[in-house]
TORKESE-604122 format. One record per atom (N, C-alpha, C, O): residue number from 1; residue in three letters; atom name; x, y negated, z. Coordinates in steps of 0.2 Angstrom, whole numbers, always signed. Layout:
% TORKESE-604122
 resi resn name    c1    c2    c3
  NUM  ala   CA     X     Y     Z
...
//
This chain:
% TORKESE-604122
 resi resn name    c1    c2    c3
    1  met    N   -97  +335  -125
    1  met   CA  -104  +332  -127
    1  met    C  -101  +322  -122
    1  met    O   -98  +321  -116
    2  leu    N  -103  +318  -129
    2  leu   CA  -102  +314  -125
    2  leu    C  -106  +310  -120
    2  leu    O  -112  +311  -120
    3  lys    N  -103  +306  -115
    3  lys   CA  -108  +305  -110
    3  lys    C  -109  +297  -112
    3  lys    O  -104  +292  -111
    4  leu    N  -114  +296  -114
    4  leu   CA  -110  +286  -118
    4  leu    C  -114  +282  -109
    4  leu    O  -113  +276  -108
    5  phe    N  -118  +284  -103
    5  phe   CA  -116  +279   -99
    5  phe    C  -111  +278   -96
    5  phe    O  -108  +273   -94
    6  ser    N  -108  +284   -96
    6  ser   CA  -100  +283   -92
    6  ser    C   -96  +278   -96
    6  ser    O   -93  +273   -93
    7  val    N   -95  +279  -103
    7  val   CA   -91  +275  -107
    7  val    C   -96  +266  -107
    7  val    O   -95  +261  -110
    8  lys    N  -101  +268  -105
    8  lys   CA  -104  +260  -105
    8  lys    C  -100  +256   -98
    8  lys    O   -97  +251   -97
    9  asp    N  -100  +261   -95
    9  asp   CA  -100  +258   -88
    9  asp    C   -94  +258   -87
    9  asp    O   -92  +252   -86
   10  lys    N   -88  +263   -88
   10  lys   CA   -82  +260   -90
   10  lys    C   -80  +254   -94
   10  lys    O   -74  +252   -94
   11  gln    N   -83  +253   -98
   11  gln   CA   -84  +245  -103
   11  gln    C   -85  +240   -96
   11  gln    O   -81  +235   -95
   12  lys    N   -88  +242   -93
   12  lys   CA   -91  +235   -89
   12  lys    C   -86  +233   -84
   12  lys    O   -83  +228   -82
   13  gln    N   -84  +240   -82
   13  gln   CA   -78  +240   -77
   13  gln    C   -72  +236   -79
   13  gln    O   -68  +233   -76
   14  gln    N   -73  +237   -84
   14  gln   CA   -65  +233   -89
   14  gln    C   -68  +227   -87
   14  gln    O   -65  +223   -82
   15  gln    N   -74  +224   -90
   15  gln   CA   -75  +217   -91
   15  gln    C   -73  +213   -84
   15  gln    O   -70  +208   -83
   16  glu    N   -76  +216   -79
   16  glu   CA   -75  +214   -73
   16  glu    C   -71  +212   -72
   16  glu    O   -71  +206   -69
   17  ala    N   -67  +218   -73
   17  ala   CA   -58  +218   -71
   17  ala    C   -54  +213   -71
   17  ala    O   -52  +210   -67
   18  asn    N   -53  +212   -79
   18  asn   CA   -55  +207   -83
   18  asn    C   -54  +202   -80
   18  asn    O   -49  +200   -79
   19  ala    N   -62  +197   -79
   19  ala   CA   -64  +193   -77
   19  ala    C   -60  +191   -71
   19  ala    O   -58  +186   -69
   20  gly    N   -60  +197   -66
   20  gly   CA   -56  +194   -59
   20  gly    C   -50  +191   -61
   20  gly    O   -48  +186   -59
   21  ala    N   -47  +196   -65
   21  ala   CA   -40  +195   -65
   21  ala    C   -38  +189   -68
   21  ala    O   -33  +190   -71
   22  gly    N   -40  +182   -68
   22  gly   CA   -40  +177   -69
   22  gly    C   -36  +175   -76
   22  gly    O   -31  +172   -77
   23  lys    N   -41  +180   -80
   23  lys   CA   -40  +178   -88
   23  lys    C   -42  +174   -91
   23  lys    O   -48  +174   -89
   24  pro    N   -42  +169   -96
   24  pro   CA   -43  +162   -97
   24  pro    C   -52  +164  -100
   24  pro    O   -52  +168  -105
   25  gly    N   -58  +162   -97
   25  gly   CA   -62  +160  -101
   25  gly    C   -64  +155  -106
   25  gly    O   -59  +151  -107
   26  lys    N   -69  +155  -109
   26  lys   CA   -71  +151  -111
   26  lys    C   -75  +146  -109
   26  lys    O   -79  +147  -104
   27  leu    N   -73  +138  -112
   27  leu   CA   -75  +134  -105
   27  leu    C   -80  +131  -107
   27  leu    O   -79  +129  -113
   28  ser    N   -85  +129  -105
   28  ser   CA   -91  +128  -103
   28  ser    C   -93  +120  -108
   28  ser    O   -88  +117  -110
   29  ala    N   -99  +119  -109
   29  ala   CA  -101  +113  -113
   29  ala    C   -98  +108  -111
   29  ala    O   -96  +104  -115
   30  gly    N   -97  +106  -103
   30  gly   CA   -96  +101   -98
   30  gly    C   -90   +99  -100
   30  gly    O   -88   +93  -102
   31  glu    N   -87  +105   -99
   31  glu   CA   -78  +106   -98
   31  glu    C   -76  +102  -105
   31  glu    O   -72   +97  -105
   32  leu    N   -78  +104  -110
   32  leu   CA   -78  +103  -118
   32  leu    C   -78   +96  -121
   32  leu    O   -74   +94  -125
   33  arg    N   -85   +93  -117
   33  arg   CA   -87   +87  -118
   33  arg    C   -81   +82  -114
   33  arg    O   -78   +77  -117
   34  ile    N   -80   +84  -108
   34  ile   CA   -75   +80  -106
   34  ile    C   -70   +81  -108
   34  ile    O   -66   +77  -104
   35  gln    N   -67   +83  -110
   35  gln   CA   -58   +85  -115
   35  gln    C   -60   +78  -119
   35  gln    O   -57   +72  -119
   36  lys    N   -67   +80  -124
   36  lys   CA   -68   +74  -129
   36  lys    C   -66   +67  -125
   36  lys    O   -61   +63  -126
   37  asp    N   -71   +67  -121
   37  asp   CA   -73   +60  -120
   37  asp    C   -64   +58  -118
   37  asp    O   -61   +53  -121
   38  met    N   -62   +62  -115
   38  met   CA   -54   +60  -110
   38  met    C   -50   +56  -115
   38  met    O   -48   +50  -115
   39  ala    N   -49   +62  -121
   39  ala   CA   -46   +60  -129
   39  ala    C   -47   +51  -132
   39  ala    O   -43   +47  -134
   40  glu    N   -55   +51  -130
   40  glu   CA   -56   +44  -132
   40  glu    C   -55   +41  -129
   40  glu    O   -55   +36  -132
   41  leu    N   -55   +40  -123
   41  leu   CA   -55   +35  -117
   41  leu    C   -48   +28  -120
   41  leu    O   -43   +30  -122
   42  asn    N   -49   +24  -120
   42  asn   CA   -44   +18  -123
   42  asn    C   -46   +13  -117
   42  asn    O   -51    +8  -117
   43  leu    N   -41   +16  -112
   43  leu   CA   -44    +9  -106
   43  leu    C   -40    +3  -104
   43  leu    O   -35    +4  -100
   44  pro    N   -41    -3  -105
   44  pro   CA   -37    -9  -106
   44  pro    C   -33    -9   -99
   44  pro    O   -36    -6   -95
   45  pro    N   -29   -11   -99
   45  pro   CA   -23   -15   -92
   45  pro    C   -26   -13   -87
   45  pro    O   -23    -8   -83
   46  asn    N   -32   -17   -86
   46  asn   CA   -34   -19   -79
   46  asn    C   -38   -14   -77
   46  asn    O   -42   -15   -73
   47  ile    N   -38    -6   -79
   47  ile   CA   -40    -1   -79
   47  ile    C   -36    +5   -77
   47  ile    O   -31    +6   -81
   48  thr    N   -37    +9   -73
   48  thr   CA   -32   +13   -72
   48  thr    C   -37   +21   -71
   48  thr    O   -43   +22   -71
   49  ile    N   -33   +26   -70
   49  ile   CA   -37   +32   -69
   49  ile    C   -29   +37   -68
   49  ile    O   -24   +37   -71
   50  ser    N   -32   +42   -62
   50  ser   CA   -27   +47   -59
   50  ser    C   -34   +53   -58
   50  ser    O   -40   +52   -58
   51  phe    N   -30   +58   -57
   51  phe   CA   -31   +66   -54
   51  phe    C   -27   +68   -50
   51  phe    O   -21   +68   -50
   52  pro    N   -31   +68   -46
   52  pro   CA   -27   +72   -39
   52  pro    C   -28   +79   -41
   52  pro    O   -23   +82   -39
   53  asp    N   -30   +81   -43
   53  asp   CA   -31   +88   -45
   53  asp    C   -26   +91   -50
   53  asp    O   -26   +98   -51
   54  gly    N   -22   +86   -54
   54  gly   CA   -17   +88   -61
   54  gly    C   -23   +86   -67
   54  gly    O   -29   +86   -66
   55  lys    N   -21   +86   -74
   55  lys   CA   -20   +83   -77
   55  lys    C   -24   +87   -82
   55  lys    O   -26   +86   -88
   56  asp    N   -25   +91   -79
   56  asp   CA   -28  +100   -85
   56  asp    C   -36  +102   -79
   56  asp    O   -39  +107   -81
   57  lys    N   -38   +97   -73
   57  lys   CA   -42   +97   -70
   57  lys    C   -48   +91   -72
   57  lys    O   -50   +88   -67
   58  leu    N   -51   +90   -76
   58  leu   CA   -55   +82   -79
   58  leu    C   -61   +82   -76
   58  leu    O   -64   +77   -77
   59  met    N   -64   +86   -72
   59  met   CA   -69   +86   -68
   59  met    C   -71   +82   -63
   59  met    O   -76   +80   -61
   60  his    N   -63   +81   -58
   60  his   CA   -64   +76   -56
   60  his    C   -58   +70   -58
   60  his    O   -52   +71   -61
   61  phe    N   -61   +64   -55
   61  phe   CA   -54   +59   -54
   61  phe    C   -58   +54   -53
   61  phe    O   -65   +54   -52
   62  phe    N   -52   +47   -53
   62  phe   CA   -53   +42   -49
   62  phe    C   -52   +37   -56
   62  phe    O   -51   +39   -62
   63  ile    N   -53   +30   -54
   63  ile   CA   -55   +25   -57
   63  ile    C   -53   +19   -54
   63  ile    O   -56   +18   -48
   64  ala    N   -48   +15   -58
   64  ala   CA   -47   +10   -52
   64  ala    C   -49    +3   -56
   64  ala    O   -46    +3   -61
   65  ile    N   -52    -2   -55
   65  ile   CA   -53    -8   -59
   65  ile    C   -51   -12   -55
   65  ile    O   -51   -12   -49
   66  arg    N   -48   -17   -59
   66  arg   CA   -47   -23   -56
   66  arg    C   -46   -30   -61
   66  arg    O   -41   -31   -65
   67  pro    N   -52   -33   -58
   67  pro   CA   -56   -37   -61
   67  pro    C   -52   -43   -62
   67  pro    O   -52   -47   -58
   68  asp    N   -49   -45   -70
   68  asp   CA   -47   -52   -71
   68  asp    C   -50   -60   -71
   68  asp    O   -47   -65   -72
   69  glu    N   -56   -59   -71
   69  glu   CA   -61   -63   -71
   69  glu    C   -66   -65   -67
   69  glu    O   -67   -60   -63
   70  gly    N   -69   -69   -66
   70  gly   CA   -78   -69   -62
   70  gly    C   -74   -68   -54
   70  gly    O   -69   -68   -52
   71  ile    N   -81   -66   -51
   71  ile   CA   -81   -68   -44
   71  ile    C   -77   -62   -40
   71  ile    O   -76   -63   -34
   72  tyr    N   -74   -56   -43
   72  tyr   CA   -71   -52   -41
   72  tyr    C   -63   -52   -42
   72  tyr    O   -60   -48   -39
   73  arg    N   -61   -57   -47
   73  arg   CA   -54   -56   -50
   73  arg    C   -50   -57   -44
   73  arg    O   -50   -62   -40
   74  gly    N   -45   -52   -43
   74  gly   CA   -37   -50   -42
   74  gly    C   -40   -46   -34
   74  gly    O   -39   -47   -28
   75  gly    N   -45   -42   -37
   75  gly   CA   -48   -36   -30
   75  gly    C   -44   -31   -36
   75  gly    O   -41   -32   -41
   76  lys    N   -46   -23   -33
   76  lys   CA   -45   -18   -34
   76  lys    C   -51   -15   -31
   76  lys    O   -52   -16   -25
   77  phe    N   -53   -11   -35
   77  phe   CA   -60    -5   -34
   77  phe    C   -60    +0   -35
   77  phe    O   -64    +2   -38
   78  asn    N   -58    +3   -33
   78  asn   CA   -57   +12   -33
   78  asn    C   -63   +16   -33
   78  asn    O   -66   +16   -28
   79  phe    N   -67   +21   -39
   79  phe   CA   -73   +22   -40
   79  phe    C   -70   +30   -41
   79  phe    O   -66   +32   -45
   80  glu    N   -73   +34   -38
   80  glu   CA   -73   +42   -40
   80  glu    C   -78   +46   -41
   80  glu    O   -83   +47   -38
   81  phe    N   -75   +50   -46
   81  phe   CA   -81   +53   -52
   81  phe    C   -80   +62   -51
   81  phe    O   -75   +66   -52
   82  asn    N   -86   +63   -50
   82  asn   CA   -86   +72   -51
   82  asn    C   -92   +71   -55
   82  asn    O   -97   +68   -55
   83  ile    N   -89   +75   -60
   83  ile   CA   -92   +77   -68
   83  ile    C   -96   +84   -67
   83  ile    O   -93   +89   -66
   84  pro    N  -102   +83   -65
   84  pro   CA  -105   +90   -65
   84  pro    C  -106   +98   -73
   84  pro    O  -106   +99   -79
   85  thr    N  -107  +102   -67
   85  thr   CA  -106  +106   -75
   85  thr    C  -111  +106   -78
   85  thr    O  -111  +111   -82
   86  gly    N  -117  +102   -78
   86  gly   CA  -123  +100   -84
   86  gly    C  -120   +96   -88
   86  gly    O  -123   +96   -93
   87  tyr    N  -114   +92   -88
   87  tyr   CA  -113   +86   -91
   87  tyr    C  -112   +88   -99
   87  tyr    O  -108   +94  -101
   88  pro    N  -114   +84  -104
   88  pro   CA  -115   +79  -103
   88  pro    C  -123   +78  -104
   88  pro    O  -126   +73  -107
   89  his    N  -128   +83  -100
   89  his   CA  -136   +81  -100
   89  his    C  -136   +78   -94
   89  his    O  -139   +73   -93
   90  asp    N  -131   +80   -89
   90  asp   CA  -134   +75   -83
   90  asp    C  -128   +72   -81
   90  asp    O  -123   +76   -81
   91  ala    N  -128   +67   -80
   91  ala   CA  -124   +59   -78
   91  ala    C  -120   +61   -75
   91  ala    O  -120   +67   -75
   92  pro    N  -114   +58   -73
   92  pro   CA  -108   +60   -71
   92  pro    C  -110   +57   -62
   92  pro    O  -115   +53   -62
   93  lys    N  -107   +59   -58
   93  lys   CA  -107   +59   -50
   93  lys    C  -104   +51   -49
   93  lys    O   -98   +51   -51
   94  val    N  -106   +45   -47
   94  val   CA  -100   +43   -46
   94  val    C  -100   +37   -39
   94  val    O  -105   +33   -37
   95  leu    N   -94   +38   -37
   95  leu   CA   -94   +34   -29
   95  leu    C   -90   +29   -28
   95  leu    O   -84   +30   -32
   96  cys    N   -91   +24   -25
   96  cys   CA   -87   +17   -25
   96  cys    C   -82   +18   -20
   96  cys    O   -82   +13   -16
   97  thr    N   -77   +22   -18
   97  thr   CA   -72   +21   -12
   97  thr    C   -71   +15    -9
   97  thr    O   -69   +15    -3
   98  thr    N   -71    +9   -12
   98  thr   CA   -68    +4   -10
   98  thr    C   -74    +1    -3
   98  thr    O   -78    +5    -3
   99  lys    N   -75    -3    +1
   99  lys   CA   -79    -8    +4
   99  lys    C   -81   -14    +0
   99  lys    O   -76   -19    +0
  100  val    N   -86   -16    -3
  100  val   CA   -85   -22    -6
  100  val    C   -91   -25    -5
  100  val    O   -96   -21    -5
  101  tyr    N   -92   -34    -5
  101  tyr   CA   -99   -35    -3
  101  tyr    C  -101   -36   -10
  101  tyr    O   -99   -40   -14
  102  his    N  -107   -31   -12
  102  his   CA  -108   -32   -19
  102  his    C  -115   -29   -20
  102  his    O  -117   -24   -18
  103  pro    N  -119   -36   -24
  103  pro   CA  -126   -34   -23
  103  pro    C  -130   -25   -25
  103  pro    O  -134   -21   -23
  104  asn    N  -124   -25   -31
  104  asn   CA  -127   -17   -33
  104  asn    C  -124   -11   -31
  104  asn    O  -125    -5   -33
  105  ile    N  -119   -15   -25
  105  ile   CA  -115    -7   -24
  105  ile    C  -119    -7   -16
  105  ile    O  -121   -12   -13
  106  asp    N  -119    -2   -13
  106  asp   CA  -121    -3    -6
  106  asp    C  -115    -1    +0
  106  asp    O  -110    +2    -3
  107  leu    N  -116    -2    +7
  107  leu   CA  -110    -1   +11
  107  leu    C  -108    +8   +10
  107  leu    O  -102    +8    +9
  108  glu    N  -110   +13   +10
  108  glu   CA  -108   +18    +6
  108  glu    C  -103   +20    +3
  108  glu    O   -99   +24    +4
  109  gly    N  -106   +15    -5
  109  gly   CA  -101   +17   -10
  109  gly    C  -107   +19   -16
  109  gly    O  -106   +17   -22
  110  lys    N  -112   +21   -14
  110  lys   CA  -116   +21   -20
  110  lys    C  -119   +15   -26
  110  lys    O  -119   +10   -23
  111  ile    N  -120   +15   -32
  111  ile   CA  -119   +12   -35
  111  ile    C  -125   +12   -41
  111  ile    O  -127   +16   -45
  112  cys    N  -128    +4   -41
  112  cys   CA  -135    +3   -46
  112  cys    C  -132    +3   -50
  112  cys    O  -127    +0   -49
  113  leu    N  -132    +5   -57
  113  leu   CA  -131    +4   -64
  113  leu    C  -134    +9   -67
  113  leu    O  -132   +15   -68
  114  asn    N  -140    +7   -69
  114  asn   CA  -145   +12   -75
  114  asn    C  -144   +16   -75
  114  asn    O  -147   +21   -73
  115  ile    N  -137   +18   -81
  115  ile   CA  -134   +23   -84
  115  ile    C  -131   +28   -82
  115  ile    O  -130   +33   -85
  116  leu    N  -130   +27   -73
  116  leu   CA  -127   +34   -71
  116  leu    C  -136   +34   -67
  116  leu    O  -136   +35   -61
  117  arg    N  -142   +33   -69
  117  arg   CA  -149   +35   -65
  117  arg    C  -153   +37   -72
  117  arg    O  -152   +41   -76
  118  glu    N  -157   +32   -72
  118  glu   CA  -162   +35   -76
  118  glu    C  -162   +33   -83
  118  glu    O  -167   +35   -86
  119  asp    N  -156   +29   -86
  119  asp   CA  -156   +26   -94
  119  asp    C  -148   +31   -95
  119  asp    O  -144   +29   -99
  120  trp    N  -147   +39   -91
  120  trp   CA  -142   +42   -94
  120  trp    C  -145   +44   -99
  120  trp    O  -151   +45  -100
  121  lys    N  -141   +44  -103
  121  lys   CA  -141   +50  -112
  121  lys    C  -134   +53  -111
  121  lys    O  -129   +51  -109
  122  pro    N  -137   +60  -115
  122  pro   CA  -130   +62  -118
  122  pro    C  -125   +58  -121
  122  pro    O  -119   +57  -119
  123  val    N  -128   +56  -126
  123  val   CA  -122   +51  -128
  123  val    C  -119   +46  -128
  123  val    O  -116   +44  -133
  124  leu    N  -121   +45  -122
  124  leu   CA  -116   +41  -116
  124  leu    C  -110   +45  -114
  124  leu    O  -110   +51  -113
  125  ser    N  -105   +42  -113
  125  ser   CA   -97   +42  -113
  125  ser    C   -94   +40  -106
  125  ser    O   -97   +36  -103
  126  ile    N   -88   +44  -102
  126  ile   CA   -84   +42   -97
  126  ile    C   -83   +34   -99
  126  ile    O   -82   +30   -94
  127  ser    N   -82   +32  -106
  127  ser   CA   -81   +27  -108
  127  ser    C   -86   +22  -106
  127  ser    O   -84   +16  -104
  128  ser    N   -93   +24  -106
  128  ser   CA   -99   +19  -106
  128  ser    C   -99   +17   -99
  128  ser    O   -99   +12   -97
  129  val    N   -98   +23   -95
  129  val   CA   -98   +22   -89
  129  val    C   -92   +16   -86
  129  val    O   -94   +11   -83
  130  ile    N   -88   +18   -87
  130  ile   CA   -81   +13   -86
  130  ile    C   -85    +7   -87
  130  ile    O   -90    +5   -83
  131  tyr    N   -84    +5   -92
  131  tyr   CA   -86    -1   -96
  131  tyr    C   -94    -4   -91
  131  tyr    O   -94   -10   -90
  132  gly    N   -98    -1   -89
  132  gly   CA  -103    -2   -85
  132  gly    C  -103    -3   -79
  132  gly    O  -108    -6   -77
  133  leu    N   -97    -1   -74
  133  leu   CA   -96    -4   -70
  133  leu    C   -89   -11   -70
  133  leu    O   -88   -16   -67
  134  gln    N   -88   -10   -72
  134  gln   CA   -83   -17   -75
  134  gln    C   -87   -23   -76
  134  gln    O   -86   -28   -73
  135  phe    N   -92   -21   -79
  135  phe   CA   -97   -27   -81
  135  phe    C  -102   -28   -75
  135  phe    O  -106   -33   -76
  136  leu    N  -102   -25   -68
  136  leu   CA  -104   -28   -62
  136  leu    C  -101   -31   -59
  136  leu    O  -104   -35   -55
  137  phe    N   -94   -32   -59
  137  phe   CA   -89   -35   -55
  137  phe    C   -88   -40   -61
  137  phe    O   -84   -45   -60
  138  leu    N   -93   -40   -69
  138  leu   CA   -91   -48   -71
  138  leu    C   -98   -51   -72
  138  leu    O   -98   -57   -74
  139  asp    N  -104   -48   -69
  139  asp   CA  -108   -51   -67
  139  asp    C  -116   -46   -65
  139  asp    O  -121   -43   -68
  140  pro    N  -114   -48   -58
  140  pro   CA  -117   -42   -54
  140  pro    C  -125   -46   -55
  140  pro    O  -127   -52   -56
  141  asn    N  -130   -39   -54
  141  asn   CA  -136   -41   -54
  141  asn    C  -139   -39   -47
  141  asn    O  -140   -34   -45
  142  pro    N  -142   -48   -45
  142  pro   CA  -146   -47   -38
  142  pro    C  -155   -46   -40
  142  pro    O  -159   -47   -36
  143  asp    N  -155   -43   -44
  143  asp   CA  -163   -42   -46
  143  asp    C  -165   -36   -46
  143  asp    O  -170   -35   -48
  144  asp    N  -160   -28   -45
  144  asp   CA  -160   -23   -45
  144  asp    C  -153   -21   -38
  144  asp    O  -147   -18   -39
  145  pro    N  -155   -22   -33
  145  pro   CA  -148   -24   -28
  145  pro    C  -149   -16   -24
  145  pro    O  -153   -12   -25
  146  leu    N  -144   -15   -20
  146  leu   CA  -143   -11   -14
  146  leu    C  -142   -12   -10
  146  leu    O  -143    -9    -6
  147  asn    N  -139   -19    -8
  147  asn   CA  -135   -23    -7
  147  asn    C  -141   -29    -3
  147  asn    O  -139   -35    -2
  148  lys    N  -147   -27    -2
  148  lys   CA  -151   -34    -2
  148  lys    C  -148   -41    +2
  148  lys    O  -148   -46    -1
  149  glu    N  -145   -39    +7
  149  glu   CA  -141   -45    +9
  149  glu    C  -136   -50    +5
  149  glu    O  -136   -57    +5
  150  ala    N  -133   -46    +2
  150  ala   CA  -128   -47    -3
  150  ala    C  -131   -51    -9
  150  ala    O  -127   -56   -10
  151  ala    N  -137   -51   -12
  151  ala   CA  -140   -52   -15
  151  ala    C  -145   -57   -16
  151  ala    O  -146   -60   -21
  152  gln    N  -148   -56    -8
  152  gln   CA  -151   -62    -8
  152  gln    C  -146   -70    -7
  152  gln    O  -148   -76    -9
  153  met    N  -139   -69    -2
  153  met   CA  -135   -72    -5
  153  met    C  -133   -73   -12
  153  met    O  -135   -79   -14
  154  phe    N  -131   -71   -15
  154  phe   CA  -129   -70   -23
  154  phe    C  -137   -75   -24
  154  phe    O  -135   -81   -26
  155  val    N  -140   -75   -23
  155  val   CA  -145   -78   -27
  155  val    C  -146   -86   -25
  155  val    O  -146   -91   -28
  156  asp    N  -146   -86   -15
  156  asp   CA  -148   -93   -12
  156  asp    C  -142   -97   -13
  156  asp    O  -142  -103   -12
  157  asn    N  -135   -92   -14
  157  asn   CA  -129  -100   -12
  157  asn    C  -125   -98   -14
  157  asn    O  -121   -97   -10
  158  pro    N  -122   -96   -21
  158  pro   CA  -117   -93   -26
  158  pro    C  -112   -97   -23
  158  pro    O  -107   -93   -23
  159  arg    N  -109  -103   -22
  159  arg   CA  -104  -104   -20
  159  arg    C  -100  -102   -13
  159  arg    O   -94  -102   -12
  160  gln    N  -106  -100    -9
  160  gln   CA  -105   -96    -2
  160  gln    C  -103   -89    -2
  160  gln    O   -99   -87    +2
  161  phe    N  -106   -87    -8
  161  phe   CA  -106   -79   -10
  161  phe    C   -98   -79   -12
  161  phe    O   -93   -76   -10
  162  glu    N   -99   -83   -17
  162  glu   CA   -90   -81   -21
  162  glu    C   -84   -82   -14
  162  glu    O   -79   -79   -13
  163  gln    N   -87   -86   -11
  163  gln   CA   -82   -88    -4
  163  gln    C   -80   -81    +1
  163  gln    O   -75   -80    +3
  164  tyr    N   -83   -78    +1
  164  tyr   CA   -85   -72    +7
  164  tyr    C   -82   -67    +2
  164  tyr    O   -76   -64    +4
  165  val    N   -85   -66    -4
  165  val   CA   -81   -60    -9
  165  val    C   -73   -62    -9
  165  val    O   -69   -58    -7
  166  gln    N   -70   -67   -11
  166  gln   CA   -64   -70   -14
  166  gln    C   -60   -70    -5
  166  gln    O   -54   -69    -5
  167  arg    N   -65   -71    +1
  167  arg   CA   -61   -70    +8
  167  arg    C   -61   -63    +7
  167  arg    O   -57   -62    +3
  168  ala    N   -64   -59    +8
  168  ala   CA   -65   -51    +8
  168  ala    C   -60   -50    +5
  168  ala    O   -59   -44    +6
  169  ile    N   -57   -52    +0
  169  ile   CA   -53   -47    -7
  169  ile    C   -45   -49    -4
  169  ile    O   -40   -45    -6
  170  his    N   -44   -53    -1
  170  his   CA   -40   -57    -1
  170  his    C   -37   -57    +4
  170  his    O   -31   -59    +4
  171  tyr    N   -42   -56   +11
  171  tyr   CA   -40   -60   +18
  171  tyr    C   -43   -52   +22
  171  tyr    O   -39   -50   +26
  172  gly    N   -48   -48   +21
  172  gly   CA   -52   -44   +24
  172  gly    C   -55   -50   +27
  172  gly    O   -53   -56   +26
  173  thr    N   -62   -48   +30
  173  thr   CA   -67   -54   +35
  173  thr    C   -75   -52   +35
  173  thr    O   -78   -50   +31
  174  tyr    N   -76   -52   +40
  174  tyr   CA   -82   -46   +41
  174  tyr    C   -89   -54   +39
  174  tyr    O   -89   -60   +40
  175  ile    N   -92   -50   +36
  175  ile   CA  -100   -53   +32
  175  ile    C  -105   -51   +36
  175  ile    O  -105   -45   +36
  176  asn    N  -109   -54   +40
  176  asn   CA  -115   -49   +44
  176  asn    C  -114   -45   +45
  176  asn    O  -116   -40   +42
  177  asn    N  -109   -44   +52
  177  asn   CA  -105   -40   +57
  177  asn    C  -103   -35   +51
  177  asn    O  -102   -29   +54
  178  val    N  -102   -34   +48
  178  val   CA   -99   -28   +45
  178  val    C   -90   -31   +40
  178  val    O   -89   -35   +36
  179  his    N   -85   -27   +44
  179  his   CA   -81   -30   +41
  179  his    C   -78   -25   +34
  179  his    O   -76   -19   +34
  180  phe    N   -77   -28   +30
  180  phe   CA   -73   -27   +22
  180  phe    C   -66   -29   +23
  180  phe    O   -64   -35   +24
  181  pro    N   -61   -24   +22
  181  pro   CA   -56   -24   +22
  181  pro    C   -52   -28   +15
  181  pro    O   -55   -29   +10
  182  ser    N   -46   -30   +16
  182  ser   CA   -43   -32    +9
  182  ser    C   -45   -27    +6
  182  ser    O   -48   -22    +8
  183  cys    N   -43   -29    -2
  183  cys   CA   -44   -25    -8
  183  cys    C   -38   -27   -14
  183  cys    O   -37   -24   -18
  184  thr    N   -34   -34   -12
  184  thr   CA   -30   -35   -20
  184  thr    C   -27   -28   -21
  184  thr    O   -26   -23   -18
  185  ala    N   -25   -31   -28
  185  ala   CA   -24   -26   -33
  185  ala    C   -16   -27   -34
  185  ala    O   -13   -24   -38
//
């Protein structure tokens, strides 16, 4: 007589053993999508990407943006990307790791970019986010600020704002009792 339950138990134990032995499984939808995004990524020379965990670990990486025009020209601004398992349905988590005097980036590195929040859609890609970040350095938005002091300075005295930014980038400086270290490219 065949004991059906013992056969099923053995099959289940074998599957668990195979899973625990590190045998490769299927990639998640997010991992497949990030592979596609990375394959299609075409960065300009002023933007670089690095993978601290190795090039096969695509769910965590860094982007460096070096604006070559605008108020932030000459600076190098680093961003850490963490891709959630629910990607592309969930937006990437992005943090600016360079302390910068910017209306849309607070002192903790949080970024006010609509496509990282309420306007995220699964059709957007990592490329969309990178170009959105680049645009923040070309055209800061004082109407939706995270750093209200920087936004007010940008509106009230744009010339002084640009001087502060350039001084911070090239030499490091204190602005409103906060130190902004040099971040030249």
